[in-house]
N, C-alpha and C positions, 0 to 999 in steps of 0.2 A: 414739689413740683417735681424733681429729681426723678421721682419714682415713676410717674405719669410720663414724663418723654421718654424715659428708659423702656417701659412696656410700650412705646407708642413706637420707637425704633426697631424692636425686636418683634413687633407684631408685621411691621413693615417689610423687614429683610425676612422674617417667614414666608410672607405673603410673594413676595420678588424672588424668591429661592424653589418655593412651590410652581409660582408659574413659569420660571425657567425650567424646571422639570419635567411639568406636565407637556411644556411646549415642544420637546423632541419626542413624545406619544405617536405611535399611528394610530388612526383611529378609521375604519372601516365597517360599512352595513352587513347588519346580519340577513342574509337570506333564509325567510319561510315557505315553505310550499302549507299550505292551505287548499287541503282536497274537498272543495266546495263547488258544486257543480255552477251555482249560479254566477259566483264570483269568476271562476273560469269562463263561462259563457263571454262576460262583459270584457274580462281580461283577451281573451284571442279576438272579440268584437272593434275593439281599439288596436289591436295590433295589426289586425287587419286594413283598418281604414289609413293607419300610418303607412304601412307598407303600399297600397294602391297610390295614395299621395305621393312618394317619394319614387314610385316608381314612375305613374303615371304624368304629374304633373312635371318633378323635380328632373328625372331622367330622360322622358320620353317629348315632353312638352319643352320645355325648358335648357334642356340639355345641359346640367348643370355639370356634369362629370366631362363635359370640354369649355379649354380656353378658347376665346374668339379674338378676333382683330377684327373690327369692321370700317376702320380710316387709315388705308393704307399709302403708302406716297405712289404719287404715276407718274410718268412721263410722254408724252404724246405729240411724236414729230409726221407731218403731212408731205406729200407730195404728189398733183396732177400728172399724168402722162397721158401722151396722145398729140396726133395731127389732124387738124380739118380742111380742108377745102374748101373756100369761098371764092368762088367766082374764079377771077385769076391768079388769088392770093392763097398763099399757105399760112395756116394760122398755127402757130405752135403754144407753149404754155404759158410763155410773154404775152399773146394777145388773149387769152380769154379766162385763163385761171388767176384768181384774186384771193390770196397773196400767191403766186406759183410756187411756192412752197412757205412751210408755215408751223403753227401747231395744234392746237383742239380744234380750230375752225378753218376752212377753204370751200372755197365757193369755185364754180365755174358757168362762163357763159354758154347759154342755149341757143339765145335769141338777142337783134339787138335792134332798137329805133334809131334811125340814125337822123340830125339837123345838121345839114352842113352848112357852113361859110355863114357862120354870125360872127356880127360884131357892134362893137357899141354904140348904137344911132337910135332915131326913132320911128315909131310904128305902133300899126295900132293892135290894139290889144286884142287877147282871144274873146270870142263872144260870148263863152259859156260862164267868163267871170261875174259874178256880181258886180252890180252898178259898172257894167263896161261900154252897155248899148247907150246910146245916146241918138239924139235929132239935132241939139245945138251945143254949140261950145258952152252954155254956162250950167250943160249936165255936166260936166268933166270939171270938177275942181282941181287949180292949176296947185300942184306939189304933194297931190294927195299919193298916199302909198296903201296901196288894198294889200296885207298880205298872200289871202290868198290869189293873188295876179301876178305880173310878172314885172313890173316894175312900178314908177313914179309916173301920176299925171304929166300932162302936160298944160292943160288947159282946153286942148283943141278934139275939135267932134271931126272926126275926117273916116273917109270908105273904108269899109273894112276889105283889105287887099282889091281881088279882082269881082267880088258880090256887090250887091246894090245897097245894101243896109250900112251901117254909121257904127265905130266903137270910139271909145277914149284914146286920142293918141296917147304912147308911156315914151319914155325912156328906159332902153334894156337893152341884150341881148336880141337883136334882129337877124331875120326874121323870128317869129316867135314858135317855139316847139311843136304846138299843136297845128299850128298851120302847115308849115315845111318839113315834120316827119317824115323821115323813109323807112318803111318797115321792112327790115330783111328776113329773108327765111330762114328756118331756124338750122344750126348745125344737127343734121342726123346722123353724120359719125359721132356725135357727142354719146351716143349709149354704148359704145367702145371703148370710150377715152375711162381709163384707171387711177383709181388713187391710192398709193402707195400707204398705209399706216403702220406706222412704226410705234411699239408703246410695254415699256417698261415697268415695273411694278415691284414695291419695297415693301415688305410685311416687315417696318423694326422690331416689333415685340418679338419675333419668331428669328429674327437676320435671315427672312427667306427672301431674294431676289429673283424674278421671272420674268422674260421675255415675250414676245408672241411670234418671235422670229425663228423658224427652225434652226436649229442649230447645224452647224456644217465641219469638217476636216480643215478644210481651209478658207481662207477670205475669199479666192480666188470660184472655189465651187459654189459659194455662198451667191455671190454676187450671178452665176450664171443659172444658178436656181431661181434668183430674184426676178432674173428677164423673161424664164419663161413660166412661172408658175401664175395660176387665178384660184382664190381663196375657194375652196369646197369644204362643206362641212365635214362631208365622209374623208374624203381622197386627201381633199390637202388643210387641214386645219392649223396649219402654221405658218401659208403664204400671206403675206400681209397687201396683197395684191388683189384691189375689189373694182369689179366693171360696173360705171353707174346705170348700167341696166339689169344688173343685179343687183343693186340696191334699192334700185326703183320697185323691182320685184317683187323685193323681201319686202317691202315697206306697203305693199300692195298699191301702188299709182303707177298711173298710166303714163309711160315715160311721154309721148306726144303731148296731153296736158299740160305736162310740165315745163315743156319747154314754149307751150302759150303764155302761162301764169308764174312760171318760177314755185320754187319752195323750200321749205326747210326742212331736212332732214336729221332723225338721231342717229348717228350709230353709237352702239351700246355697247361698249366691251364689258362682259361680268367674267370677273374670277373668282370661282367658288372652289377653294382648294383645303382639301384633308392633309395635313401634315404628318398623317396616322400612314399616310401610303407613302409611298417613293414621289420624288417630289417631282419625277417627268407624268405624274397624272394629274397636277398645276397647270392648267394648259384654259387659255380664255375661250367665250362661247360669243359669239355676237348676235347681237337682235339691231332691227331698224323700223324706225317710226316717226310717221311725220309729225310735224312738231307744229307751224304753225295751223292758222284756223283754215277748215277745209275751204277748196275749189267752188264750196256755192256762198260763199261770205265775201262780203263787201274789199275787206282788207287784206283778201288771201294771197298765196303767193307771195315772191320773193322778188326784188329786181334794187338796183340801185345807178346813178346817174356818175359819169364821170366824164370830162372834156379833156381835148389834143388842140392844143394853142400850136398858131403860128402866125407866120407873118406875111400877110397878101396884100402886094402894092403898096408896103410901107406901112399897111394898119393893121395891130392886131386883131386878129381873128380865131375861130376855133370851131373844132365841130364838135355838137355835144351828143353822147351815146347814151341811149337809158338800154339798158341792160339786162334780159331775165336769166335766171339760169337757178341750178341747183346749188342750195348752203348745206356743208356737211357740217353737224357740232355733234363731235365726238365726247364720247362721255362715259367714263369709268367706274367701274362699281367692283368694290373689292370685299371679299370675309373669307377669313382664314381660321380654319379650327383645329384643335389640337388637345386629345384625349387625354384626361388625366387620370384613366384608368385603376391604376396600379394602385393608389393609396383608397383610393374606395374600394375594389376589389380586399384587402385588406378587413378594411372596416366593417364592410358588410360580412367576409367572413368568419370574422371573430364576433359582431354580433348575433349568425343564426346559430355558432356554436356555444355560446354562452345563451341564448335563448329555448333552442330546442334543445341540444344535448345536456345539459347542464345534468341530467341526472343519470348520467354515465358515470360506474364510478370509476372507472378506469380513469376517464377523460378526467373528473374531478380531480382524482388524486394527483393527477399531472399537471394539471392548470392550477391548482391552488397548494399551497404549503397550508399545512392546518397545523396550529400552535395552541394544545390544549392543556392545561393545568388541572390537575385533578385535586379537588379539595381534600384537606388532610383528614378532616371529619366532615363525611356528608352531613348535606341540610337537610331532611326531609321536606321537600317540596309538593304542591300540588302536580308539576311536571315533571320530579324527577324520574318518572320511569322512560321519559323519552331518551332515547339512544343519542348520541351524540359522535360516533366515530362510524368511518365507511362514508363521510359525506359532511360538507360543512353548511346542511341545510336544518331546519328542524321539521320535523312531519306532526301536524295536527290535528291529521286526520281521526284520530281515535280516541276517546274518553274526554275530549275537550268541547266543550260548549262553544258556540262562535256566537 
C-alpha cells in the first residue's frame, strides 16, 4: 500500500510539474501558403464578401466607426412679443398670450368670441341641445342635467328668448353663450407678432453644451442684437425671434384661416452635430408643421375658454371669452456623432499588411521574429526539402499532392 501511494504521489507531482512548466509556453499557429487556384478563388471570394460587408453595412449603413448620442438634455424658454390695437383698446402680451412667457408650449389669441354680463340665473336652454325643445312642462324633467347642455333643468318649458318656439328652462350662467355671443374681428396685427425661443442643449456623453443664440462680446451688444433681428435660415441662423407669419408660411398654412379656426403648430429644433468638426458647426435647424387635425375635420383648430369675473350691482358677474389662436409646441431633437476612426484605421492597416503584403520578405523579417532550432541529426521526411528560412510560411506548391 505504501509503495502504491508513493507512486501515485510521484505521478501526481510529475503531472503538476509538467503542467506548470508547459503553462508558460507560447503557442502560435503556423501559416502555410497553399498555391491552389480553386482554394485561392474561394479564399479571396470570402475575403471580398467580408470586406464588402464591413464597408457597406458596418461603416456606411450603420456608421459603426462613430459613437453617437441621441438623448440630449434640453431646456426651452419662450416669450411672445407684440402690440395689437382692438377698437380703442391697446392689447399687450398679457391680453393675448397664454402664458405670457413659458416653456415649450405657448399660445396667442387671434380671434375672440365674447359673451358679456353673464350671471347665475334661470334662462332658456340653447335649442340645438338634445332634448332641449319642449311644448309643455312635462317635457322638462326637474333636476335633470344634460352634460352636453349648459345647466340643470327647472322643470318649466319657456319661450326661447325673442323667438316663438320653446325650450326647457335651466339654471346656469345666463344668457347662454350661443344666444348672446359677440364675434369680434381677428387681430390682423398678429401676423407680425414675434415669439422668442431660447433653447440650450447638452450632450452629457461628450460634455458638449450648445445654445441657439448668437454669441456676443457683451450683454449689451446681445440685447441690442436680439431687439432687431428676425430669424432667417441663411442670414440670421442664430436669431431666436420668429414672426408668426413666417411660422405659418413655413408650415404651409393660411394665416387668415388660422385666425378663423385656430391651430396647433410644431416648432421642431434639430441638432445634428458632428464633433469631428469645430463646435461652431454644431448649430440648430428649424422646421414647422401643423400638428392638429386638418381644417376640413370637425375637431380641427385650437380654442379655449376663460372668464373675467366682476361685481355688478352687488351681483357676481362675468365676461366669458372663447379664444381662437395659434398654439406653438416646441419639440427638440438632438443627435451627436464622434468618429473613433484612429483605432479602426490602425486595425484595418495592420490587417491589410498581414493579408496582402505578408509575402514580402523585408516586411516578414521585420514583422516577425523567427526562432528556428535546427535538429542535430536531420530526419529525412517527405517534406524535408521544403525551405524554412526567408519566411515563416511553408510553401506546398511543388511536389506535394493536395
